Rosetta silent file (secondary structure, phi, psi, omega in degrees, C-alpha in Angstrom):
SEQUENCE: MVDTNTGASGSLNCLRQITSRYAGARILLIINREDYSVTNEAIRLGAKGVVTMEIPSPILRRAIRLIDQGRIFIEPWLAEEISETLHHHHRNPFDALSPREHAVLHMMLEG
SCORE:     score description
SCORE:     0.000 S_00000001
   1 L     0.000  138.902  177.619  189.644  -80.893   47.555 S_00000001
   2 E  -123.350  132.453  176.595  190.849  -77.376   48.262 S_00000001
   3 E  -111.979  165.040 -178.161  188.429  -74.418   48.496 S_00000001
   4 H   -94.949   23.074  177.222  189.054  -70.694   48.193 S_00000001
   5 H   -60.338  -22.281 -177.624  187.571  -69.607   51.517 S_00000001
   6 H   -87.762    4.740 -178.045  191.154  -68.680   52.412 S_00000001
   7 L    95.233  148.991 -177.094  191.189  -66.344   49.332 S_00000001
   8 H   -56.906  -42.782 -177.751  192.330  -67.190   45.829 S_00000001
   9 H   -67.076  -41.373  179.590  195.998  -66.452   46.487 S_00000001
  10 H   -62.253  -38.383  179.368  195.948  -68.572   49.652 S_00000001
  11 H   -69.133  -40.239  179.726  194.389  -71.487   47.776 S_00000001
  12 H   -67.830  -38.392  177.341  196.949  -71.242   44.966 S_00000001
  13 H   -63.973  -43.110  175.775  199.727  -71.194   47.520 S_00000001
  14 H   -59.241  -47.183  176.848  198.260  -74.275   49.240 S_00000001
  15 H   -56.811  -45.283  177.940  197.961  -75.954   45.858 S_00000001
  16 H   -58.079  -44.843 -177.864  201.528  -75.112   45.025 S_00000001
  17 H   -67.357  -45.172 -178.848  202.771  -76.682   48.289 S_00000001
  18 H   -63.752  -47.415 -178.295  200.720  -79.855   47.936 S_00000001
  19 H   -67.465  -27.515  177.080  201.727  -80.481   44.316 S_00000001
  20 H   -72.927  -25.432 -179.828  205.415  -79.867   45.083 S_00000001
  21 H   -89.508  -37.475 -174.821  205.282  -82.538   47.775 S_00000001
  22 L  -127.120   83.762 -177.481  202.856  -84.947   46.126 S_00000001
  23 L   -56.551  -31.489 -176.447  203.302  -84.759   42.361 S_00000001
  24 L   -91.302    5.674 -178.352  200.655  -87.328   41.698 S_00000001
  25 L   -60.979  138.555  175.854  197.994  -85.698   43.828 S_00000001
  26 L  -103.102   96.713 -169.511  194.611  -85.356   42.199 S_00000001
  27 E  -107.065  131.420  173.662  193.325  -82.051   43.468 S_00000001
  28 E  -107.067  115.837  178.051  189.906  -80.529   42.804 S_00000001
  29 E   -90.646  128.300  178.953  189.947  -76.809   43.488 S_00000001
  30 E  -110.452  118.732 -173.612  186.621  -75.350   44.527 S_00000001
  31 E  -120.289  163.390  171.317  186.480  -71.603   43.985 S_00000001
  32 L   -74.019  148.191 -174.981  184.079  -68.730   44.380 S_00000001
  33 H   -56.543  -35.982 -176.323  182.446  -67.770   41.115 S_00000001
  34 H   -78.142   -6.650  179.177  184.127  -64.368   41.072 S_00000001
  35 H   -96.835   17.889 -175.392  187.563  -65.979   41.385 S_00000001
  36 H   -52.730  -23.234 -176.201  187.275  -67.646   37.964 S_00000001
  37 H   -68.518  -13.969 -179.425  190.480  -65.951   36.782 S_00000001
  38 H   -83.714   -4.758 -173.374  192.580  -68.364   38.926 S_00000001
  39 H   -58.198  -51.234 -178.228  191.507  -71.402   36.877 S_00000001
  40 H   -59.056  -47.137 -178.384  194.373  -71.382   34.344 S_00000001
  41 H   -62.367  -42.427 -179.759  196.961  -70.847   37.136 S_00000001
  42 H   -60.899  -42.655  178.915  195.411  -73.656   39.212 S_00000001
  43 H   -67.420  -43.201  179.903  195.683  -76.120   36.311 S_00000001
  44 H   -58.875  -38.138  179.362  199.217  -74.945   35.615 S_00000001
  45 L   -77.489   -7.658  173.851  200.115  -75.591   39.247 S_00000001
  46 L   119.085    2.645  176.186  198.790  -79.132   39.095 S_00000001
  47 E   -65.871  142.699  175.637  195.082  -79.042   40.019 S_00000001
  48 E   -93.750   -7.300  177.312  193.216  -81.758   38.137 S_00000001
  49 E  -164.865  152.472  177.428  189.950  -79.884   38.297 S_00000001
  50 E  -137.059  129.891  177.414  188.392  -76.530   39.063 S_00000001
  51 E  -136.999  162.437  173.544  184.716  -76.006   39.966 S_00000001
  52 E   -94.737  166.901 -179.968  182.691  -73.289   41.619 S_00000001
  53 L   -67.491  -19.277 -177.452  180.957  -73.550   44.904 S_00000001
  54 L   -89.733    5.560 -175.165  177.645  -73.347   43.113 S_00000001
  55 L   -60.963  132.484  176.362  178.225  -76.521   41.002 S_00000001
  56 L   -65.203  147.700 -175.603  175.226  -78.836   40.807 S_00000001
  57 H   -53.393  -44.763  179.673  175.755  -82.208   42.518 S_00000001
  58 H   -61.331  -32.434  178.516  175.622  -84.301   39.350 S_00000001
  59 H   -77.590  -33.274  174.280  178.365  -82.304   37.711 S_00000001
  60 H   -62.511  -43.808  175.934  180.444  -82.433   40.883 S_00000001
  61 H   -61.474  -38.477  177.022  180.132  -86.197   40.918 S_00000001
  62 H   -63.518  -42.900  179.657  181.145  -86.302   37.278 S_00000001
  63 H   -58.633  -46.884 -179.473  184.163  -84.095   38.042 S_00000001
  64 H   -64.398  -40.691  176.572  185.300  -86.357   40.846 S_00000001
  65 H   -63.947  -42.893  179.765  184.950  -89.477   38.676 S_00000001
  66 H   -65.454  -43.664  179.370  186.952  -87.954   35.779 S_00000001
  67 H   -62.827  -38.830  178.945  189.677  -86.707   38.114 S_00000001
  68 H   -65.204  -29.534  176.690  189.816  -90.151   39.718 S_00000001
  69 L   -83.808    2.250  178.191  190.389  -91.565   36.215 S_00000001
  70 L    89.607   10.767  179.608  193.363  -89.209   35.771 S_00000001
  71 L  -100.354  169.457 -179.186  191.575  -86.706   33.573 S_00000001
  72 L  -104.392  141.406  178.639  191.198  -82.949   34.008 S_00000001
  73 E  -133.155  128.164  173.997  187.824  -81.318   34.609 S_00000001
  74 E  -120.393  125.423  177.444  186.916  -77.645   34.393 S_00000001
  75 L   -48.784  131.847 -176.778  183.347  -76.746   35.160 S_00000001
  76 H   -49.684  -40.071 -178.495  181.638  -75.826   31.870 S_00000001
  77 H   -63.636  -41.035 -178.799  180.735  -72.326   33.045 S_00000001
  78 H   -66.603  -42.124  178.923  184.393  -71.674   34.012 S_00000001
  79 H   -62.550  -40.347  178.542  185.739  -72.970   30.692 S_00000001
  80 H   -65.871  -45.371  179.637  183.335  -70.694   28.824 S_00000001
  81 H   -61.491  -45.311  179.719  184.198  -67.705   30.962 S_00000001
  82 H   -62.619  -45.443 -177.338  187.936  -68.250   30.586 S_00000001
  83 H   -63.280  -39.911  176.049  187.729  -68.693   26.791 S_00000001
  84 H   -65.054  -39.361 -179.458  185.688  -65.455   26.482 S_00000001
  85 H   -68.436  -44.222  177.389  188.111  -63.569   28.702 S_00000001
  86 H   -58.247  -42.437 -178.060  191.146  -64.839   26.786 S_00000001
  87 H   -64.436  -42.737 -175.660  189.487  -63.917   23.509 S_00000001
  88 H   -76.739  -16.732  177.397  188.613  -60.361   24.623 S_00000001
  89 H   -85.853  -14.127  178.461  192.141  -59.628   25.921 S_00000001
  90 L   -81.447  133.593  178.044  193.823  -60.376   22.665 S_00000001
  91 L   -80.591  145.580  176.999  194.271  -57.375   20.491 S_00000001
  92 L   -74.159  122.334 -178.368  193.111  -57.463   16.938 S_00000001
  93 H   -61.696  -25.195 -179.111  196.314  -57.289   14.739 S_00000001
  94 H   -70.231  -22.691  179.035  194.444  -55.232   12.189 S_00000001
  95 H   -64.050  -23.070 -177.183  193.982  -52.479   14.764 S_00000001
  96 H   -82.523  -11.860 -176.766  197.729  -51.734   14.536 S_00000001
  97 L   -71.705  144.051  176.581  197.550  -50.987   10.769 S_00000001
  98 L   -78.395  166.860  177.655  197.839  -47.394    9.614 S_00000001
  99 H   -56.772  -37.496 -179.132  195.058  -46.013    7.329 S_00000001
 100 H   -69.378  -40.514  179.555  197.311  -46.522    4.293 S_00000001
 101 H   -67.846  -31.998  172.109  198.039  -50.155    5.286 S_00000001
 102 H   -60.619  -47.330  178.857  194.271  -50.711    5.655 S_00000001
 103 H   -59.602  -46.711  175.645  193.783  -49.351    2.167 S_00000001
 104 H   -59.627  -44.827  174.593  196.469  -51.587    0.732 S_00000001
 105 H   -56.740  -45.591  178.509  195.036  -54.562    2.475 S_00000001
 106 H   -62.405  -43.250  177.637  191.580  -53.873    1.081 S_00000001
 107 H   -59.838  -42.274  178.057  193.002  -53.477   -2.459 S_00000001
 108 H   -61.077  -42.819 -176.977  194.770  -56.828   -2.066 S_00000001
 109 H   -66.542  -31.083  178.401  191.643  -58.468   -0.871 S_00000001
 110 H   -84.052   -7.525  178.699  189.689  -57.058   -3.816 S_00000001
 111 L    89.224    0.000    0.000  192.287  -58.277   -6.254 S_00000001
């Protein structure tokens, strides 16, 4: 287990070093709730799980069991937060249309 008391960037650096030396390591990263944005990077670097320090004991035990089985675990709150963040950062492609393009699109949709 690695925690982010050293700061999110320090933990990611530590994670990077461990996984480069021990490719099969099953690492559970424990982060502060406000550091949720490091979750994707942690998984990309080889962490097998990411949870917050506030995780309830039963969920932590489940995370450890799943990681021991070779699976990946992201605390449900983190998964939800990440998916919402990713969704909100994507631009709506229709926003780039000109007023005329909007009108043509509406005419096409109306037949």
